[in-house]
N, C-alpha and C positions, 0 to 999 in steps of 0.2 A: 909699613914694614915689609921688607922683601927678603926672600931666602933664595940662595943658590941651591937648587935641588934638581934631581933627575927628571921629575915630572912636574908639569904645570897644569895638571887637571886632576879632578877627583870625581869618581863615579859613585853615586849614592843610590842604593836601593831603598825603597820605603813602602810601607803599607799605607795605602791611600787613606782609608777611613781613620786610622790611628794618627796619621801625621798631617792631615789636611789643615788642621787649625793652626799649626805652628811652622811647618816646613818652609813656607815661603819667607816668613820673617827671619828664620834662622839663616837661611841661605843668603838673604839680603845683607844681614849683619856680617857674615863671613866674606861675601864679595866686596863689601865696603873696606874691610881690613886687608883683603888679598885680591885686589882688582885684576892681577895678572893670572889668576888661577881660573880656569874654565871649569864650571860645575855642570856635571851631567846627572840629571835626576831620572831614575827609572822606577816606575811603579811595578812592584813585584809582590807576590804572595810570600809567606814565610819560607815555604819549600823552594820557591824560585830563587830566593836570596841564598839559601844554603847551597843550591846548585851553582849559582853564580860565583860564590866565594870559591868553591871547588875548582871552577874554571878560570879564576882570576879575572872575572868580568866586572866585578864591583870592588870598591875599596872600603866602603862603609855601608852598613845596613841598619835600618830602623825596623825592628821586628819583635815578635814575642819570644820569650825564653825558649831555647832549644833544649830538648831532652838531653841529659848528660851523655847518654850512650851515642848520641849523634854529633856531639860537639867535642872535637879534639884539637881544633886549631884556631878557635875564635876567643877573643876577650870580649866580655859582655858587661855593660854597665847600665844600671837602671836609670831611666829618664823620668818616668812617672808611672803611677798605678791607676789603671782604668778599673771600672767595676762591671760586673756582669748584670745584664738586664734580660728580661723575658720580652720577646717581640711577639705581640699578639695582633690579630686583625682588630680593627677599630670597633667592630660591633660584637666581638667575642665577649662572653660572660666575664672572663678574667680581666677585661680591659677596665673594669670598674674598681679593681683591687688597688690598694696603695702599695702593697708588696705582695710578691708571689713566692710561695715556698716550693721547693722541688716536689714535695708530696702532692701539690696541687696539679702536677703535670703527669701523674702516673697513668691517666687514661687518655691523654692527649696524643695526637700525631705530632711527632717532633721532627724539626728540620735543623740539621747541623751543617756547618761549613765542612766541606770535604777534608778528611784527615790529611791527604796529600797536599792540600793547600795551606793548612794551618795545623801542623801536627801537635804543637804544644797546647794550643787552645782546645783542640778536639780531645786530647787526653785529659785536660783539666775538667772539661764539662762531663766527660764520661765518668771521671773519678767522682764527681759530685753525685751523680746518679747512683754509682756503686756504693758510696758511703751510706746512702739512704735505702740501700737494698731494693732499688727500683730498676727494672729492666725497661729502658725507654723504647717506645715504638717509633723508631727512626724510619721515616718514610721517604726522606730525600736528603742527599748530601751534595748540594750544588758546589761548584768549584770557585764561585766568586760571590762576593757579598751582596751585590745588587740583585742577583738572581734569587738569593735567599730572601731578601726583603720583598721581592715581587711575588714569590710563592706564598709568603705570609699574607700579603695584601689580597691575594686570590683565595684566601681562606683554605689553603691546602694543609696548613698545620701551624704550629707554634715553634718559635726558635729561641735559643739562648745565645746571646752574643755580647761583646763588649759595648758599653754605652756610647763609644765613639761612632757606632753605626748611625747615630743621629746626624752625623755630618753628611750622610748619603741621602738619596731621595727616598723618603719614608712615607709617602702619601698612602693612606689606607692601613697604616701600622701604628701601634702605640708601643712605647718602650716603658715597661714597668720594672722597677728595681727587684732584683732577686734577693730574697730574704737571706741574710747572713753577711754581717759587716766584714767578716774575714775573707770573703770571696773577692779577691783582687786579681786583675790581669795586668801584669807589668808590661811596659814597653821598654825595650833596651836599644842602646846603640852598640853595634857589634862591628868588630874589625879583626883582621888577622893578627894573631899573637906575635908573629915574626915580622910585623910591619916595619919597614925602614923609611917610609915616606914622612918627612917632616910636615908636609901639607895635611896628611891624614891625622897626624898627631895634633896639629893646630885645630883642625875641625872638631876632633873629639874633645879637646880641651875647651873650645868655645861652647860646644853643646853642654858640657857639664857645668860650665860657668853660668849658663842660661837656663838651668833646670827650673828655677822659679818662674821665669817668663813662660816656659813651655807648660808648666802646670797651670799658670793663670790663663793661658790661651786654650787649654784643652778642656 
């Protein structure tokens, strides 16, 4: 199928850990249907994607939900729901737990991904501590996920993160489910509300049509 359109490329920002399991397959499917469209993939944090949309540097993003006060120009559609886990050093006492409650972390050193890198995720985790009336002892806020895992493996502290972190290098760490079945971390496909590119429309449509595949791979 071919379209006469103004652009023949699409720029896609994505969170590496959240998309690693499916992004290659999804892009292959799209490129098979639209072989004349050049796809540019750019690994970005959530905040970098927000900035890139503002500068018109990407057409589509795969990211976590954006706080409503920061989103005035994007349409956001849910792709799948990840779950939160506690990332602990492999020899830590909590590594033997089947599930970990937030209350189990009240006396632990906590490592969280920097708010500027993942504002929605940071706010969600902070909100969980607040609901339990716990003031977490946050000792580090690295700007990228691999550094967070390295700090945990070095036994500097314990982290809370989406389970998709298992797609990264996690030697020395164990991922233990966080107690609370309602604690979900959505992944969304995001694009400009005023988008006029039929290529972007087709990519979004194909992504939604393949939600089951994405969930199966994630």
